C-alpha positions, -999 to +999 in steps of 0.1 A: -860+132-240-835+158-226-816+152-194-797+119-195-764+122-214-753+094-236-722+075-224-696+074-252-687+039-261-655+027-277-644-008-289-614-025-272-591-036-301-582-068-282-616-081-270-638-063-295-661-054-266-680-021-267-674-004-234-678+031-219-649+052-228-639+056-191-632+019-188-607+019-217-573+036-222-563+051-255-530+045-271-521+070-299-497+071-328-489+108-332-484+124-366-447+122-360-449+084-355-444+083-317-466+059-297-480+073-264-505+065-238-533+091-240-553+091-207-572+123-218-582+108-252-575+142-268-541+139-284-539+141-322-532+110-342-544+075-348-558+059-316-566+025-304-586+017-273-577-011-249-594-024-218-578-016-185-573-052-177-539-069-171-549-101-190-561-081-220-529-060-221-507-091-219-528-107-247-523-075-268-486-077-262-483-114-271-503-110-303-488-075-311-524-062-317-516-025-310-488-025-336-513-038-362-539-012-354-515+017-351-495+006-382-462+012-363-441-008-339-453-003-303-424-002-278-424-028-250-423+001-225-459+010-235-472-024-225-451-024-193-465+011-184-501-002-191-496-032-169-482-010-141-512+013-144-537-015-141-521-026-108-521+010-095-554+019-111-541+054-119-561+060-152-595+053-136 
């Protein structure tokens, strides 16, 4: 039984796919109401996970999915930063 660690899974709010936490990026609404990208997944606040895929991020932007999940308006800069990160692959 002991030995193999369980991989934490999280659901992408856009695709509803369960994926290993490492394949997703967390967007968080802080208690002050700010929206931030949380690469460490440790910031306090309401979080939403999204796949590190340019198409998924653009779909989320088009349908305003993150705003609905975080219950606050998500600035366009957040989406632009996410798209930039997928091309660089910095979060992985």
